[in-house]
C-alpha positions in Angstrom: -21.0 9.2 -13.4 -22.7 5.9 -14.2 -19.5 3.9 -14.1 -17.5 5.2 -11.2 -18.3 6.7 -7.8 -16.0 9.7 -7.4 -16.3 9.4 -3.7 -14.2 6.2 -3.8 -10.5 6.0 -4.4 -9.3 5.3 -8.0 -8.2 1.8 -8.9 -4.8 0.9 -7.5 -3.2 0.4 -10.9 -4.2 4.0 -12.0 -2.6 5.5 -9.0 0.6 3.6 -9.9 0.9 5.3 -13.3 3.4 7.9 -12.0 5.5 7.8 -15.1 2.7 9.1 -17.2 2.9 12.8 -16.5 -0.5 13.7 -18.1 -2.2 11.0 -16.0 -0.7 11.5 -12.6 -3.4 10.9 -10.0 -0.9 10.2 -7.2 -1.0 13.9 -6.1 -4.8 13.7 -5.5 -5.2 12.3 -2.0 -8.9 11.7 -2.5 -8.4 9.5 -5.6 -5.0 8.0 -4.5 -4.7 7.9 -0.7 -1.1 8.6 0.3 -1.2 5.7 2.8 -2.2 3.3 -0.1 0.5 4.8 -2.3 3.2 4.2 0.4 2.0 0.6 1.0 2.1 -0.1 -2.7 5.6 1.2 -3.0 6.6 -0.9 0.0 5.0 -4.0 -1.7 7.0 -3.4 -4.9 10.3 -2.8 -3.1 9.8 -5.9 -0.9 9.1 -8.1 -3.9 5.4 -8.5 -2.9 4.7 -10.9 -5.8 6.8 -13.5 -4.1 5.3 -13.2 -0.6 3.7 -16.2 1.0 0.5 -14.3 1.8 -0.2 -11.1 -0.3 -3.9 -11.3 0.3 -5.7 -8.2 -1.0 -2.4 -6.3 -1.6 -3.0 -6.0 -5.3 -6.8 -5.8 -5.3 -7.8 -2.8 -7.4 -10.6 -1.6 -5.1 -10.1 -3.2 -1.7 -9.3 -0.8 1.2 -5.7 -1.0 2.1 -6.9 -1.4 5.7 -8.0 -4.9 4.7 -4.7 -5.9 3.2 -2.9 -8.8 4.9 -0.8 -7.5 7.8 -2.1 -4.0 7.7 -4.0 -2.5 10.7 -5.6 1.0 10.5 -7.2 3.3 13.0 -10.7 4.8 12.6 -9.4 7.5 10.2 -7.7 4.9 7.8 -4.2 5.7 8.9 -1.9 2.7 9.1 -0.9 2.0 12.6 0.5 -1.5 12.3 2.3 -3.4 9.6 2.9 -7.0 10.7 4.4 -9.2 8.0 6.7 -11.5 9.8 7.7 -14.8 8.2 6.1 -13.9 4.9 8.8 -14.3 2.4 9.6 -10.6 2.0 12.9 -9.7 0.3 14.4 -6.7 -1.4 14.8 -3.5 0.4 12.7 -1.4 2.8 11.0 1.3 0.7 11.6 5.0 1.8 7.9 5.5 1.5 7.5 3.6 4.8 8.2 7.0 6.3 4.9 8.3 4.7 3.0 6.0 7.1 3.1 8.8 9.8 0.8 7.0 12.2 2.7 3.7 12.1 3.3 2.5 15.7 4.3 -1.1 15.1 6.4 -2.5 12.3 7.2 -6.3 12.3 9.1 -7.6 9.4 11.0 -10.2 11.3 12.1 -13.5 9.8 12.2 -12.2 6.3 15.1 -11.3 4.0 14.8 -7.5 3.9 17.9 -5.4 3.4 
């Protein structure tokens, strides 16, 4: 393919098209990494567009391991999510449970419910 490297994840926005049944990439872990899907759900539920620092969180092609506040291990599993004092609000997404390697979660000094 001249336009897209199939060894890389699909753009973030394509993986978010869950409502379009004929175009559901979410179930393909190579194209739509489950860790990225979980973080994207978290971003949406925590009103990420209003955060003080949402650096890289909505970048179509950036690795989720480079998103502000996210730390990953050597196999791209999220181990830390540290977003204290960052203007988060809304509710904690159930998808946070999909971050099965998460060891540290710091959402202090925000308005999460």
